C-alpha positions as CSV (number, residue, x, y, z in Angstrom):
1,X,17.5,-21.4,25.1
2,X,14.1,-21.8,24.3
3,X,12.4,-23.7,21.5
4,X,10.0,-21.7,19.2
5,X,6.4,-23.5,19.5
6,X,5.2,-24.6,16.3
7,X,3.1,-21.8,15.5
8,X,6.0,-19.6,16.6
9,X,7.9,-17.9,13.3
10,X,11.9,-18.6,14.6
11,X,14.0,-16.1,15.0
12,X,11.0,-13.1,16.0
13,X,12.4,-13.2,19.7
14,X,15.7,-12.4,21.3
15,X,18.2,-15.1,22.4
16,X,18.6,-13.4,26.1
17,X,15.5,-13.2,27.5
18,X,13.1,-15.0,24.8
19,X,9.8,-13.3,26.1
20,X,11.4,-9.9,26.5
21,X,11.6,-8.9,22.9
22,X,9.8,-9.1,20.0
23,X,10.8,-8.4,16.4
24,X,8.8,-8.0,13.0
25,X,9.9,-6.6,9.6
26,X,7.8,-6.0,6.5
27,X,9.2,-5.0,2.8
28,X,8.1,-3.7,-0.3
29,X,9.8,-4.5,-3.3
30,X,7.5,-2.5,-5.7
31,X,9.4,0.8,-4.0
32,X,12.6,-0.2,-5.8
33,X,10.7,0.8,-9.0
34,X,9.7,4.1,-7.6
35,X,13.8,4.6,-6.7
36,X,14.9,3.6,-9.9
37,X,12.3,6.2,-11.2
38,X,14.0,8.8,-9.3
39,X,17.6,7.3,-10.3
40,X,16.4,7.8,-13.9
41,X,15.7,12.0,-13.0
42,X,18.5,12.0,-11.0
43,X,20.8,10.8,-14.1
44,X,18.6,12.7,-17.1
45,X,19.6,15.6,-15.2
46,X,23.4,14.9,-14.5
47,X,23.6,14.2,-18.2
48,X,21.8,17.3,-19.7
49,X,24.2,19.3,-17.4
50,X,27.1,17.7,-18.5
51,X,26.7,17.0,-22.2
52,X,24.5,20.0,-22.9
53,X,26.3,23.1,-25.0
54,X,24.6,25.6,-22.7
55,X,24.5,27.8,-25.7
56,X,20.7,27.6,-26.0
57,X,19.4,29.4,-23.1
58,X,21.1,29.1,-19.9
59,X,18.3,30.0,-17.3
60,X,15.8,27.0,-18.9
61,X,18.7,24.7,-18.8
62,X,20.0,25.2,-15.4
63,X,16.2,25.3,-14.3
64,X,16.1,21.9,-15.8
65,X,18.8,20.4,-14.7
66,X,18.1,21.7,-11.1
67,X,14.6,20.7,-11.4
68,X,15.6,16.8,-12.6
69,X,18.3,16.6,-10.0
70,X,15.9,17.6,-7.4
71,X,12.8,15.8,-8.3
72,X,15.4,12.7,-8.6
73,X,16.7,12.9,-5.2
74,X,13.4,13.5,-3.4
75,X,12.0,10.4,-5.2
76,X,15.3,8.6,-4.4
77,X,15.9,9.2,-0.8
78,X,11.7,9.3,0.0
79,X,11.3,5.8,-1.5
80,X,14.5,4.1,0.0
81,X,13.3,5.1,3.3
82,X,10.4,3.0,3.2
83,X,11.6,0.1,1.5
84,X,11.0,-1.6,4.8
85,X,10.2,-1.1,8.5
86,X,11.7,-2.9,11.6
87,X,9.4,-3.3,14.6
88,X,10.9,-4.1,18.4
89,X,8.8,-4.3,21.2
90,X,10.5,-4.9,24.2
91,X,8.9,-4.4,28.3
92,X,9.0,-1.1,28.2
93,X,8.4,0.6,24.4
94,X,7.6,-0.4,20.7
95,X,9.9,1.1,18.6
96,X,9.7,1.6,14.6
97,X,12.4,2.0,12.4
98,X,12.1,2.6,8.6
99,X,14.4,2.0,5.8
100,X,17.7,1.0,5.9
101,X,18.8,4.5,8.0
102,X,16.1,3.7,10.7
103,X,15.2,7.2,9.8
104,X,11.9,8.0,10.4
105,X,11.9,6.6,13.7
106,X,9.1,6.6,16.6
107,X,9.4,5.0,20.0
108,X,5.9,4.8,22.0
109,X,6.3,3.8,25.8
110,X,4.1,0.9,26.6
111,X,2.6,2.8,29.3
112,X,1.0,5.1,27.4
113,X,-0.4,2.2,25.2
114,X,-4.4,1.2,26.2
115,X,-4.6,-1.8,23.9
116,X,-3.3,-3.3,21.0
117,X,-5.2,-4.7,17.8
118,X,-4.6,-6.6,14.8
119,X,-6.0,-5.3,11.4
120,X,-6.0,-7.8,8.9
121,X,-5.9,-5.8,5.7
122,X,-4.2,-2.4,5.9
123,X,-3.8,-0.5,2.4
124,X,-1.8,2.6,1.0
125,X,-5.1,3.8,-0.2
126,X,-6.8,4.0,3.2
127,X,-3.8,6.1,4.6
128,X,-3.0,8.0,1.1
129,X,-0.1,6.1,0.0
130,X,3.0,4.1,1.3
131,X,5.1,5.8,4.1
132,X,4.8,7.6,7.2
133,X,1.0,9.3,7.1
134,X,-1.4,11.1,9.4
135,X,-5.1,11.3,8.8
136,X,-7.1,13.3,11.6
137,X,-9.9,10.8,11.2
138,X,-7.8,7.9,11.9
139,X,-4.6,8.1,13.5
140,X,-0.9,7.9,12.4
141,X,0.4,5.3,10.5
142,X,3.7,3.6,8.7
143,X,2.8,1.8,5.9
144,X,5.2,0.2,3.7
145,X,3.1,-2.3,2.0
146,X,-0.6,-3.8,1.6
147,X,-1.3,-6.7,4.4
148,X,-1.6,-7.0,8.0
149,X,-0.5,-4.5,10.7
150,X,-0.7,-3.7,14.3
151,X,-2.6,-1.1,15.8
152,X,-2.0,0.4,19.0
153,X,-4.4,2.5,20.9
154,X,-2.9,5.0,23.0
155,X,-4.1,6.3,26.3
156,X,-4.7,9.9,24.4
157,X,-7.6,8.1,22.2
158,X,-5.1,8.6,19.1
159,X,-4.1,5.4,17.2
160,X,-0.8,4.4,15.6
161,X,-0.7,1.6,12.7
162,X,2.2,-0.1,11.3
163,X,2.2,-2.4,8.5
164,X,4.3,-5.7,10.0
165,X,4.4,-9.3,9.3
166,X,3.2,-11.7,11.9
167,X,1.0,-8.7,13.4
168,X,-1.1,-11.1,15.7
169,X,1.9,-12.3,17.0
170,X,3.0,-8.6,17.9
171,X,-0.6,-8.0,19.3
172,X,-0.4,-11.1,22.0
173,X,3.1,-9.7,22.7
174,X,2.0,-6.4,23.3
175,X,-1.1,-7.4,25.4
176,X,1.0,-9.8,27.4
177,X,3.3,-6.5,28.5
178,X,-0.1,-4.5,29.4
179,X,-1.9,-6.9,31.7
180,X,-2.1,-5.9,34.9
181,X,0.2,-7.7,37.3
182,X,-1.3,-9.6,40.1
183,X,-1.4,-7.5,43.3
184,X,-1.0,-10.6,45.7
185,X,-3.6,-12.8,46.8
186,X,-7.1,-11.6,48.1
187,X,-7.5,-12.0,51.9
């Protein structure tokens, strides 16, 4: 097994073929606060449905219960999906998986990548919030926290950005995969 270099994060590469796979993650613990807010809405909706006499007005109460439960579920699942992101780069693809379930997921063939760049500061404000984002002037992104990120420049001119720890290492790994292989000795 290959020993990691002094500047390399241990556990970033697979053990089978040390240079074939790079993995990275990013977490956002603030999202748990939003998830708690969603859980509170859900609990309030259930409490309203169970502990109310339903004699005051069934239509208004039913709309309140359904609205609170729907908002609670949307907030809860929307925030839990973007608590963390996992990025994996193998010899042919870059794969991004979000949340505990791994959805949404994006798989980009490295054959479609022209270049990779390091972004020292990616913020939710640039992209309009956390999550899976699209902005026509700057591309698509998976933003789970503020900080460093990886930017892929695709062959069709689009850009894909993902916030991930140790993004500089990911850029080096991807660029190594993009280098043309030598055709042989020049005569």
